[in-house]
PADO-805453 format. One record per residue (C-alpha): residue number from 1; residue in one letter; x, z, y. Coordinates in steps of 0.05 Angstrom, whole numbers, plus 32768, in hexadecimal, padded with zeros to 4 digits. Layout:
> resi, resn, x, z, y
> NUM, A, X, Z, Y
...
***
This chain:
> resi, resn, x, z, y
> 1, M, 870C, 86AB, 8814
> 2, T, 8726, 8668, 87FC
> 3, I, 8766, 8646, 8813
> 4, P, 8752, 85FD, 8820
> 5, N, 8792, 85D9, 880D
> 6, K, 87DC, 85DE, 87FA
> 7, E, 87F4, 85D9, 8842
> 8, V, 87C8, 8612, 885B
> 9, R, 87DA, 863A, 881C
> 10, G, 8824, 8632, 882C
> 11, I, 881A, 864A, 8873
> 12, Y, 87EF, 8684, 885D
> 13, V, 8821, 869B, 8828
> 14, T, 885C, 8694, 8857
> 15, R, 8839, 86BE, 888D
> 16, V, 8822, 86F3, 885C
> 17, V, 8868, 86FA, 883F
> 18, R, 8886, 86FC, 8885
> 19, W, 8854, 8731, 889C
> 20, V, 885C, 875E, 885F
> 21, T, 88A8, 8759, 885E
> 22, K, 88AA, 876B, 88A8
> 23, K, 887D, 87A7, 889C
> 24, L, 88A6, 87BE, 8860
> 25, N, 88E6, 87AF, 8886
> 26, I, 8900, 8787, 884B
> 27, D, 8916, 873F, 8843
> 28, P, 88E7, 870D, 8822
> 29, D, 890E, 870F, 87E1
> 30, D, 88FF, 8759, 87DC
> 31, Y, 88B5, 874B, 87E7
> 32, R, 88B7, 8718, 87AF
> 33, S, 88D8, 874D, 8784
> 34, F, 88A0, 877E, 8796
> 35, I, 8869, 874E, 8782
> 36, A, 8891, 8739, 8744
> 37, L, 888C, 8780, 872B
> 38, L, 8842, 8776, 8723
> 39, I, 8847, 8733, 86FE
> 40, H, 887F, 874C, 86D1
> 41, Q, 8857, 8789, 86BB
> 42, Q, 8882, 87BB, 86DF
> 43, I, 8843, 87DC, 86F8
> 44, D, 885F, 8822, 8705
> 45, Q, 8895, 8805, 8733
> 46, F, 8861, 87DA, 8756
> 47, K, 8837, 8817, 8764
> 48, E, 8873, 883C, 8781
> 49, M, 8883, 8802, 87B0
> 50, L, 883A, 87FD, 87C3
> 51, Q, 883A, 8847, 87D3
> 52, E, 8877, 883C, 8801
> 53, Y, 8854, 8802, 8823
> 54, L, 8816, 882D, 8830
> 55, L, 883F, 8866, 884B
> 56, H, 8869, 883D, 887B
> 57, S, 8840, 8800, 888D
> 58, T, 87F7, 8812, 8893
> 59, S, 87CC, 883C, 88C0
> 60, Y, 87A2, 8873, 88A1
> 61, D, 8769, 885F, 88CF
> 62, D, 876A, 8817, 88B5
> 63, L, 8760, 882B, 886D
> 64, S, 8720, 8850, 885E
> 65, R, 86F3, 8823, 8835
> 66, E, 86FF, 87FF, 87F3
> 67, K, 86F6, 87BD, 8818
> 68, D, 8733, 87CF, 8844
> 69, Y, 8760, 87D9, 8808
> 70, H, 8742, 879C, 87E5
> 71, N, 8755, 8770, 8821
> 72, L, 879A, 8790, 8827
> 73, M, 87A8, 8783, 87DE
> 74, G, 878C, 873D, 87E3
> 75, G, 87C0, 872E, 8819
> 76, L, 87F8, 874C, 87EF
> 77, L, 87E3, 8721, 87B3
> 78, A, 87DA, 86E0, 87DB
> 79, P, 8820, 86C6, 87CE
> 80, L, 8811, 86C3, 8784
> 81, V, 87E1, 8688, 878D
> 82, S, 8815, 8656, 8776
> 83, N, 8815, 8676, 8730
> 84, Y, 87D1, 8698, 872C
> 85, T, 8789, 868A, 873B
> 86, I, 8774, 86C8, 8762
> 87, K, 872B, 86DA, 8762
> 88, S, 870D, 8710, 878D
> 89, N, 86CC, 8734, 8778
> 90, Q, 86C1, 86FF, 8743
> 91, E, 868E, 870D, 870D
> 92, S, 86AE, 8718, 86C9
> 93, G, 8693, 873B, 868C
> 94, L, 865F, 876E, 86A1
> 95, G, 8670, 8773, 86EB
> 96, R, 869D, 875F, 8725
> 97, C, 86E6, 8772, 8727
> 98, D, 870B, 8778, 8768
> 99, H, 8744, 8747, 8757
> 100, I, 8750, 871C, 871B
> 101, L, 8791, 86F5, 8717
> 102, T, 878F, 86BF, 86E3
> 103, P, 87D1, 869B, 86D7
> 104, I, 87D3, 8650, 86E0
> 105, A, 87E2, 8630, 869D
> 106, G, 882C, 8625, 8692
> 107, R, 8841, 8656, 86C8
> 108, S, 8832, 8698, 86A5
> 109, D, 880C, 86B6, 866B
> 110, H, 87FE, 86F8, 868E
> 111, A, 87BB, 8706, 86B2
> 112, I, 87AD, 8742, 86DF
> 113, I, 876D, 8767, 86ED
> 114, I, 876C, 8798, 8727
> 115, E, 8735, 87C9, 873A
> 116, Y, 8738, 87F2, 877B
> 117, K, 8719, 8836, 8788
> 118, V, 8719, 8862, 87C6
> 119, V, 8712, 88AE, 87C8
> 120, K, 870D, 88DF, 8802
> 121, D, 8732, 8917, 87DF
> 122, K, 8778, 8907, 87C6
> 123, K, 876E, 893A, 878D
> 124, E, 873F, 8906, 876E
> 125, L, 8770, 88CC, 8770
> 126, D, 8788, 88CF, 8728
> 127, L, 8743, 88DC, 870B
> 128, I, 8724, 88A2, 8732
> 129, A, 875D, 8873, 8720
> 130, K, 8751, 8883, 86D7
> 131, A, 8707, 8877, 86E0
> 132, G, 8717, 8833, 86FF
> 133, L, 873E, 881F, 86C1
> 134, E, 8705, 8836, 8695
> 135, Q, 86D6, 880B, 86BF
> 136, I, 8702, 87CE, 86B4
> 137, Q, 86FF, 87D9, 8669
> 138, A, 86B5, 87ED, 8665
> 139, K, 869E, 87B2, 868F
> 140, K, 86CB, 8781, 8668
> 141, Y, 86E8, 8762, 86A7
> 142, E, 8719, 873B, 867B
> 143, A, 86E1, 870F, 865F
> 144, T, 86EF, 86D2, 868A
> 145, I, 873A, 86D9, 8681
> 146, K, 8735, 86DA, 8635
> 147, Q, 8716, 8695, 8639
> 148, Q, 875A, 867A, 8650
> 149, P, 8783, 866A, 8611
> 150, H, 87C6, 866E, 8636
> 151, V, 87BB, 86B8, 8649
> 152, K, 87E0, 86E6, 8618
> 153, K, 87E4, 8727, 8641
> 154, I, 87B4, 874A, 8670
> 155, S, 87C7, 8782, 869F
> 156, K, 878C, 87AD, 86B2
> 157, I, 879B, 87D6, 86F0
> 158, S, 8772, 8808, 8716
> 159, L, 878B, 8820, 875A
> 160, A, 876A, 885B, 877D
> 161, F, 8778, 8866, 87C7
> 162, C, 8772, 88A0, 87F6
> 163, G, 878C, 888F, 883A
> 164, K, 87D5, 887D, 882F
> 165, E, 87D9, 8898, 87E8
> 166, V, 87CE, 8871, 87A9
> 167, A, 87C5, 8883, 875F
> 168, M, 87C4, 8852, 8726
> 169, H, 87AF, 884B, 86DE
> 170, Y, 87BD, 880D, 86B6
> 171, S, 87C1, 87EE, 8671
> 172, I, 87E3, 87AE, 8659
> 173, E, 87C3, 878A, 861E
***
């Protein structure tokens, strides 16, 4: 999906923020704080807020495939387009990562790689989240990001989902 211009981007971002904040029953500033946790490397707190969002704002029936979570997360990440180039399923290194957020030069020096996994048994969540992080590292998904001289830090995040539950493993380099 590509947003054709700044005007449409503004409308899209405004609507996504409005929809998410309504679902979370928070004001837009709190949503910005939620997404800021991710970009300020407060990954554990981001995961906790994501877990709350899943518990209170999604239907178990709507979330069964990796594609469902990928699209949900894409919507949550959309407001970052003013500071990041967001790529979905873009080839990098030895494969395709779910989301790569590359900072726009002068706006940040921190890139983010996110891989999603889905399991049917919640007992496997932590193991599969760990395997997702290992996949990010083994497939060298950071290859295209490392070509950007302004990037100084890279967060590698693997999220594993089972219904409304989420587990996470991450590293920050």
